[in-house]
Structures are given as structure tokens and as C-alpha cells.
C-alpha positions as CSV (number, residue, x, y, z in Angstrom):
1,M,-122.7,-83.3,-76.2
2,K,-121.6,-82.6,-72.7
3,D,-119.2,-84.9,-71.0
4,V,-120.9,-87.2,-68.5
5,K,-119.0,-89.1,-65.8
6,S,-120.4,-91.9,-63.7
7,T,-119.3,-95.2,-62.1
8,I,-120.5,-98.8,-62.4
9,N,-119.9,-101.5,-59.9
10,A,-118.7,-104.9,-61.3
11,N,-117.8,-107.7,-58.9
12,G,-117.2,-105.2,-56.1
13,V,-114.9,-102.9,-58.2
14,E,-115.9,-99.3,-58.9
15,I,-115.2,-98.5,-62.5
16,R,-115.3,-94.9,-63.8
17,V,-117.2,-94.3,-67.0
18,A,-117.0,-91.2,-69.1
19,S,-118.9,-90.3,-72.3
20,S,-118.2,-87.7,-74.9
21,N,-119.8,-87.2,-78.3
22,E,-121.9,-90.4,-78.0
23,A,-118.9,-92.6,-77.2
24,Y,-118.4,-94.3,-73.8
25,Y,-115.0,-94.9,-72.2
26,I,-114.2,-97.1,-69.2
27,S,-111.1,-96.8,-67.0
28,L,-108.8,-99.7,-67.6
29,T,-106.8,-98.7,-64.5
30,D,-109.8,-99.2,-62.3
31,I,-110.4,-102.7,-63.7
32,A,-106.6,-103.5,-63.3
33,K,-106.9,-102.5,-59.6
34,K,-108.8,-105.8,-59.0
35,R,-105.8,-107.9,-60.1
36,N,-103.0,-105.7,-58.7
37,P,-104.2,-103.0,-56.3
38,E,-100.7,-101.7,-55.5
39,F,-99.5,-101.3,-59.1
40,P,-102.4,-101.4,-61.5
41,A,-100.3,-99.8,-64.3
42,D,-98.3,-103.0,-64.5
43,V,-101.4,-104.9,-65.5
44,V,-102.4,-102.4,-68.2
45,K,-98.9,-102.0,-69.8
46,N,-98.6,-105.8,-70.3
């Protein structure tokens, strides 16, 4: 299966979605940007 990339909008936040081999992956970093736009990695690592 070919990789497909798209975005979804949830509560005003653009979240990247990728699919590969019938599995879907969302970007946790994009979701974390809602809570801490300057340092989203801090949200993910905790």
C-alpha cells in the first residue's frame, strides 16, 4: 500500500495523519501544540 498523508482539523488544530500498510498514524506533536505551542515536545515526553 502506498503511503497516504493528510490532515484533520480538531478544535482548530491541524493534525497530520499518515497511513501505511492499512495502519493510520496521527502526529502527537501536532496535538501537543494545542497545550504548549512553544515546546510541544515537553508535553509528549511527559
